[in-house]
LOKEBA-888695 format. One record per residue: residue in one letter; x, y, z negated of N, C-alpha, C in turn. Coordinates in Angstrom, 1 decimal. Atoms other than C-alpha are relative to their C-alpha. Layout:
N
+------+--------+--------+--------+--------+--------+--------+--------+--------+--------+
: resn :     nX :     nY :     nZ :    caX :    caY :    caZ :     cX :     cY :     cZ :
+------+--------+--------+--------+--------+--------+--------+--------+--------+--------+
:    a :      X :      Y :      Z :      X :      Y :      Z :      X :      Y :      Z :
...
+------+--------+--------+--------+--------+--------+--------+--------+--------+--------+
This chain:
89
+------+--------+--------+--------+--------+--------+--------+--------+--------+--------+
: resn :     nX :     nY :     nZ :    caX :    caY :    caZ :     cX :     cY :     cZ :
+------+--------+--------+--------+--------+--------+--------+--------+--------+--------+
:    m :    0.0 :   -1.4 :    0.1 :  188.3 :  -20.6 :  110.0 :    0.8 :    0.7 :    1.1 :
:    l :   -0.7 :   -0.8 :   -1.1 :  189.2 :  -18.2 :  112.8 :    0.3 :    1.4 :   -0.6 :
:    v :   -0.4 :   -1.3 :    0.6 :  191.2 :  -15.2 :  111.4 :   -0.1 :    1.1 :    1.1 :
:    i :    0.2 :   -1.1 :   -1.0 :  190.1 :  -12.0 :  113.2 :    1.0 :    1.1 :   -0.2 :
:    k :   -0.9 :   -1.1 :    0.3 :  192.1 :   -9.3 :  111.4 :    0.5 :   -0.1 :   -1.5 :
:    v :   -0.6 :    0.1 :    1.3 :  194.4 :   -9.3 :  108.4 :    0.2 :    1.4 :   -0.6 :
:    f :   -0.2 :   -1.2 :    0.7 :  194.5 :   -6.5 :  105.8 :    0.7 :   -0.3 :   -1.3 :
:    g :   -0.8 :    0.3 :    1.2 :  197.3 :   -7.2 :  103.4 :   -0.3 :   -1.4 :   -0.5 :
:    t :    0.3 :    1.3 :    0.6 :  196.1 :  -10.1 :  101.2 :   -1.4 :   -0.5 :    0.3 :
:    v :    1.4 :    0.5 :   -0.4 :  192.5 :  -10.3 :  102.7 :   -0.1 :    0.0 :    1.5 :
:    f :    0.2 :    0.0 :   -1.5 :  191.3 :  -11.0 :  106.2 :   -1.5 :   -0.2 :    0.3 :
:    w :    1.3 :    0.2 :   -0.6 :  188.2 :  -11.0 :  108.3 :    0.0 :   -1.4 :    0.7 :
:    g :    0.0 :    1.4 :   -0.6 :  187.3 :  -14.6 :  109.3 :   -1.4 :   -0.4 :    0.5 :
:    l :    1.2 :    0.6 :   -0.5 :  184.7 :  -16.5 :  111.3 :    0.1 :   -1.5 :   -0.2 :
:    p :   -0.1 :    1.4 :    0.2 :  183.9 :  -20.1 :  110.4 :   -0.1 :   -0.8 :    1.3 :
:    i :    0.1 :    0.9 :   -1.2 :  184.4 :  -22.9 :  113.0 :   -0.7 :   -1.3 :   -0.5 :
:    t :    0.7 :    1.2 :    0.4 :  182.0 :  -25.8 :  112.9 :    0.1 :   -1.0 :    1.2 :
:    r :    0.0 :    1.0 :   -1.0 :  182.1 :  -29.1 :  114.8 :   -1.4 :   -0.4 :    0.4 :
:    s :    1.3 :    0.4 :   -0.3 :  178.4 :  -29.7 :  114.7 :   -0.6 :    0.9 :    1.1 :
:    d :    0.5 :   -0.8 :   -1.2 :  176.6 :  -28.6 :  117.9 :   -1.2 :    0.8 :   -0.4 :
:    p :    1.2 :   -0.8 :    0.4 :  174.3 :  -25.7 :  117.2 :   -1.1 :    0.0 :    1.0 :
:    w :    1.0 :    0.0 :   -1.1 :  172.5 :  -26.3 :  120.5 :   -0.8 :   -1.3 :    0.1 :
:    k :    0.7 :    1.2 :   -0.1 :  171.3 :  -29.8 :  119.9 :   -1.5 :    0.1 :   -0.2 :
:    s :    1.5 :   -0.1 :    0.3 :  168.0 :  -28.8 :  118.3 :   -0.5 :    1.4 :    0.4 :
:    k :    0.5 :   -1.4 :   -0.3 :  167.9 :  -25.1 :  119.4 :    0.4 :    0.3 :    1.4 :
:    k :   -0.5 :   -0.5 :   -1.4 :  168.2 :  -23.2 :  122.7 :    1.3 :    0.6 :   -0.2 :
:    r :   -1.3 :   -0.6 :    0.0 :  171.6 :  -21.9 :  123.6 :    0.0 :    1.4 :   -0.6 :
:    s :    0.1 :   -1.2 :    0.7 :  172.4 :  -19.0 :  121.3 :    1.3 :    0.8 :    0.2 :
:    a :   -1.2 :   -0.9 :   -0.1 :  174.7 :  -16.0 :  121.7 :    0.8 :    0.2 :   -1.3 :
:    l :   -0.6 :   -0.1 :    1.3 :  175.6 :  -16.3 :  118.1 :    1.2 :   -1.0 :   -0.2 :
:    f :   -1.1 :    1.0 :    0.1 :  178.1 :  -19.1 :  118.8 :    0.9 :    0.1 :    1.2 :
:    y :   -0.9 :    0.0 :   -1.1 :  181.2 :  -19.3 :  120.9 :    0.6 :   -1.4 :    0.0 :
:    m :   -0.5 :    1.4 :    0.0 :  182.3 :  -22.8 :  122.1 :    1.5 :    0.0 :    0.3 :
:    l :   -1.4 :    0.3 :   -0.3 :  185.9 :  -23.8 :  121.8 :    0.1 :   -1.4 :    0.6 :
:    e :    0.0 :    1.2 :   -0.7 :  186.5 :  -26.5 :  124.3 :    1.4 :   -0.6 :    0.1 :
:    d :   -1.2 :    0.9 :   -0.2 :  189.3 :  -29.2 :  124.1 :    1.3 :    0.8 :   -0.2 :
:    m :   -1.3 :   -0.7 :    0.3 :  192.0 :  -27.1 :  122.4 :    0.9 :   -1.0 :   -0.7 :
:    t :   -0.9 :    1.0 :    0.6 :  195.0 :  -29.2 :  121.5 :    0.9 :    0.7 :   -1.0 :
:    y :   -0.8 :   -0.5 :    1.1 :  197.0 :  -28.8 :  118.3 :    0.7 :   -1.2 :   -0.5 :
:    e :   -0.7 :    1.1 :    0.7 :  199.5 :  -30.8 :  116.3 :   -0.3 :    0.0 :   -1.4 :
:    n :    0.4 :    0.0 :    1.4 :  198.4 :  -31.9 :  112.9 :    1.3 :   -0.1 :   -0.9 :
:    q :   -1.2 :    0.0 :    0.9 :  200.7 :  -32.1 :  109.8 :    0.9 :   -1.2 :    0.2 :
:    s :   -0.8 :    1.2 :   -0.2 :  201.9 :  -35.6 :  110.7 :    0.6 :   -0.1 :    1.4 :
:    g :   -0.6 :   -0.1 :   -1.3 :  202.9 :  -34.5 :  114.2 :   -0.8 :   -0.6 :    1.1 :
:    e :    0.8 :    0.6 :   -1.1 :  200.1 :  -36.2 :  116.1 :   -0.8 :    1.2 :    0.7 :
:    t :    0.8 :   -1.0 :   -0.8 :  198.4 :  -34.2 :  118.9 :   -1.4 :   -0.4 :   -0.1 :
:    k :    1.5 :    0.1 :    0.1 :  194.7 :  -33.7 :  118.3 :   -0.7 :    1.0 :    0.9 :
:    v :    0.8 :   -0.9 :   -0.9 :  191.9 :  -32.1 :  120.3 :   -1.1 :    0.6 :   -0.9 :
:    l :    1.1 :   -0.7 :    0.7 :  189.6 :  -29.5 :  118.7 :   -1.1 :    0.5 :    0.9 :
:    t :    1.1 :   -0.5 :   -0.7 :  186.2 :  -29.0 :  120.1 :   -1.0 :    0.5 :   -1.1 :
:    g :    0.9 :   -0.6 :    1.0 :  184.0 :  -26.7 :  118.0 :   -0.7 :    1.2 :    0.4 :
:    y :    0.8 :   -1.2 :   -0.3 :  181.9 :  -23.6 :  117.8 :    0.3 :    1.0 :   -1.1 :
:    v :   -0.2 :   -1.1 :    0.9 :  182.7 :  -20.3 :  116.3 :   -1.3 :    0.7 :   -0.3 :
:    a :    1.3 :   -0.7 :    0.4 :  179.8 :  -18.8 :  114.3 :    0.2 :    1.5 :   -0.1 :
:    l :   -0.2 :   -1.4 :   -0.1 :  179.9 :  -15.2 :  115.4 :   -0.8 :    0.8 :   -1.0 :
:    s :    0.9 :   -0.7 :    0.9 :  177.1 :  -14.2 :  113.0 :    0.4 :    0.0 :   -1.4 :
:    q :   -0.4 :    0.2 :    1.4 :  179.0 :  -15.2 :  109.9 :    1.4 :    0.6 :   -0.3 :
:    l :   -1.3 :   -0.7 :    0.3 :  181.9 :  -12.7 :  109.8 :    0.0 :    0.4 :   -1.4 :
:    r :   -0.1 :   -0.2 :    1.5 :  183.1 :  -12.5 :  106.2 :    1.4 :    0.5 :   -0.3 :
:    t :   -1.3 :   -0.3 :    0.5 :  186.0 :  -11.1 :  104.2 :    0.5 :   -1.1 :   -0.9 :
:    f :   -0.6 :    1.1 :    0.8 :  188.3 :  -13.7 :  102.6 :    1.3 :    0.4 :   -0.6 :
:    d :   -1.3 :   -0.1 :    0.5 :  191.3 :  -13.8 :  100.4 :    0.9 :   -0.9 :    0.7 :
:    a :   -1.0 :    0.8 :   -0.8 :  194.4 :  -15.0 :  102.2 :    0.4 :   -1.3 :   -0.8 :
:    r :   -0.3 :    1.2 :    0.8 :  195.0 :  -17.5 :   99.3 :   -0.9 :   -1.2 :    0.3 :
:    r :    0.9 :    1.1 :   -0.4 :  192.1 :  -19.5 :  100.7 :    0.5 :   -0.8 :    1.2 :
:    l :   -0.6 :    0.7 :   -1.1 :  194.2 :  -20.5 :  103.7 :    1.0 :   -1.0 :   -0.5 :
:    s :   -0.9 :    1.0 :    0.5 :  195.8 :  -23.8 :  103.0 :    1.0 :   -0.4 :    1.1 :
:    r :   -0.8 :    0.4 :   -1.1 :  197.2 :  -24.5 :  106.5 :   -0.4 :    0.7 :    1.3 :
:    k :    0.3 :   -0.6 :   -1.3 :  197.4 :  -23.1 :  110.0 :    0.0 :   -1.2 :    1.0 :
:    i :    0.1 :    1.1 :   -1.0 :  196.2 :  -25.5 :  112.7 :    0.5 :    0.4 :    1.3 :
:    l :   -0.4 :   -0.5 :   -1.3 :  196.6 :  -23.6 :  115.9 :   -0.2 :    1.4 :    0.2 :
:    k :    0.2 :   -1.4 :   -0.4 :  196.9 :  -20.2 :  117.5 :   -0.7 :    0.0 :    1.3 :
:    l :    0.7 :   -0.1 :   -1.2 :  194.4 :  -19.4 :  120.1 :    0.8 :    0.7 :    1.1 :
:    d :   -0.6 :   -0.8 :   -1.1 :  195.5 :  -18.3 :  123.6 :   -0.6 :    1.3 :    0.1 :
:    a :    0.5 :   -1.4 :    0.0 :  195.1 :  -14.6 :  124.3 :   -1.4 :    0.1 :    0.7 :
:    k :    1.2 :   -0.1 :   -0.8 :  192.3 :  -15.2 :  126.9 :   -1.2 :   -0.4 :   -0.9 :
:    t :    1.1 :    0.5 :    0.9 :  190.1 :  -17.2 :  124.4 :   -0.2 :    1.0 :   -1.2 :
:    g :    0.1 :   -0.9 :    1.1 :  190.9 :  -14.8 :  121.5 :   -0.7 :    1.3 :    0.4 :
:    d :    0.6 :   -1.3 :   -0.5 :  190.0 :  -11.7 :  123.6 :   -1.5 :   -0.2 :    0.3 :
:    a :    1.4 :    0.3 :   -0.3 :  186.7 :  -13.4 :  124.8 :   -0.8 :    0.0 :   -1.3 :
:    i :    0.7 :    0.1 :    1.3 :  185.7 :  -14.1 :  121.2 :   -0.2 :    1.4 :   -0.6 :
:    v :    0.1 :   -1.3 :    0.6 :  186.5 :  -10.6 :  120.0 :   -1.0 :    0.9 :    0.8 :
:    r :    0.9 :   -0.8 :   -0.9 :  184.6 :   -9.0 :  123.0 :   -1.4 :   -0.4 :   -0.4 :
:    k :    1.3 :    0.4 :    0.3 :  181.6 :  -11.1 :  122.2 :   -0.5 :    0.5 :   -1.4 :
:    l :    0.3 :   -0.5 :    1.3 :  181.8 :  -10.2 :  118.5 :   -0.3 :    1.5 :    0.0 :
:    k :    0.3 :   -1.4 :   -0.1 :  182.0 :   -6.5 :  119.3 :   -1.3 :    0.4 :    0.6 :
:    g :    1.3 :   -0.2 :   -0.6 :  178.8 :   -6.8 :  121.3 :   -1.1 :   -0.1 :   -1.0 :
:    f :    1.0 :    0.1 :    1.1 :  177.0 :   -7.5 :  118.0 :    0.0 :    1.2 :   -0.9 :
:    m :   -0.2 :   -1.1 :    1.0 :  178.3 :   -4.4 :  116.2 :   -0.5 :    1.3 :    0.6 :
+------+--------+--------+--------+--------+--------+--------+--------+--------+--------+
């Protein structure tokens, strides 16, 4: 889950998937690729996240659904995702 904006106890979020949406389809503007982002898991191991943000699935969620925080996006990547998302609105 990528948190876009927090409103008290609820937030706007976009799901992140590891399955490649372009394997069977042509490249879609509805996904943003996260490439090789490193993070530290709960046991202290460094892991690499490669996934796709589903821009078409923006939803409102309750903050209690968040069980853990994996990583914080760098400003450049976060801004690129928000700009692409605003292009759909």
